C-alpha positions in Angstrom: 18.2 -33.3 -36.5 20.0 -36.6 -36.4 17.3 -38.2 -38.4 17.3 -35.3 -40.9 21.1 -35.8 -41.4 20.7 -39.6 -41.7 17.9 -39.3 -44.3 20.0 -37.0 -46.5 21.8 -40.2 -47.5 18.7 -42.2 -48.5 18.3 -43.0 -52.2 16.2 -40.5 -54.3 13.7 -43.3 -54.9 12.8 -43.2 -51.1 12.0 -39.5 -51.1 8.3 -39.8 -50.7 7.9 -43.3 -49.3 10.5 -43.2 -46.5 12.5 -40.0 -46.2 9.6 -37.6 -46.0 7.6 -39.9 -43.8 10.4 -40.3 -41.3 11.2 -36.5 -41.3 7.5 -35.7 -40.9 6.9 -38.1 -37.9 10.1 -37.0 -36.1 9.2 -33.3 -36.5 5.6 -34.0 -35.4 6.9 -35.2 -32.0 8.3 -31.8 -31.2 5.4 -29.9 -32.7 2.8 -31.9 -30.8 4.8 -31.4 -27.6 4.7 -27.7 -28.1 0.9 -27.9 -28.6 0.6 -30.1 -25.5 2.5 -27.6 -23.4 0.3 -24.8 -24.5 -2.8 -26.8 -23.6 -1.5 -28.1 -20.2 -4.1 -26.1 -18.3 -6.7 -28.4 -19.8 -5.7 -31.9 -18.8 -7.8 -33.8 -21.4 -6.3 -31.7 -24.2 -2.9 -32.1 -22.7 -3.2 -35.9 -22.6 -4.6 -36.0 -26.1 -1.6 -34.1 -27.6 0.9 -36.1 -25.5 -0.8 -39.3 -26.9 -0.2 -37.8 -30.4 3.5 -37.3 -29.4 3.8 -41.0 -28.4 2.2 -42.1 -31.6 4.5 -40.0 -33.8 7.6 -41.2 -31.8 6.5 -44.8 -32.3 5.9 -44.2 -36.0 9.4 -42.7 -36.3 10.8 -45.8 -34.6 9.0 -47.9 -37.3 10.6 -45.8 -40.1 14.0 -46.2 -38.5 13.6 -50.0 -38.4 12.6 -50.0 -42.0 15.5 -47.8 -43.0 17.9 -50.2 -41.2 16.3 -53.2 -42.9 16.8 -51.5 -46.3 20.4 -51.0 -45.4 20.3 -47.2 -45.3 21.3 -46.9 -41.6 23.5 -49.2 -39.6 21.6 -51.5 -37.2 23.6 -50.4 -34.2 22.9 -46.7 -34.9 19.2 -47.5 -35.2 19.2 -49.5 -32.0 20.6 -46.4 -30.2 18.0 -44.1 -31.7 15.2 -46.6 -30.8 16.4 -46.6 -27.2 16.4 -42.8 -27.2 12.8 -42.8 -28.5 11.8 -45.4 -25.9 13.0 -42.9 -23.2 11.0 -40.1 -24.8 7.9 -42.3 -25.1 8.3 -43.2 -21.4 8.5 -39.6 -20.4 5.3 -38.8 -22.3 3.6 -41.7 -20.4 4.8 -40.2 -17.1 3.4 -36.8 -18.1 0.1 -38.4 -19.2 -0.2 -40.2 -15.9 0.5 -37.0 -14.0 -1.5 -34.6 -16.3 -3.1 -32.7 -13.4 0.3 -31.9 -11.9 1.3 -30.1 -15.1 -1.6 -27.6 -15.0 -0.5 -24.0 -15.1 -1.3 -22.1 -11.9 
């Protein structure tokens, strides 16, 4: 939701090239995580969806960096958000490495 609120302030010219892309990728992290959790009894599917989560999180980081470089979001704020996403990405990596342990009994 932080990214949604930030992106409300982006110029109208960025609606399709930056705003929508950043909103889409940030929302996809959560959506893919929900799918991963539903598929946790199948480790290969679970890992695949978690990998999608990581990719979407990294894409969101990219959009944040671009938004900062365009002057739409303060660099300090972006750095904090990037660190938050780094933590999320690391959590997905841990889950991937322990996929068998997440299987539903």
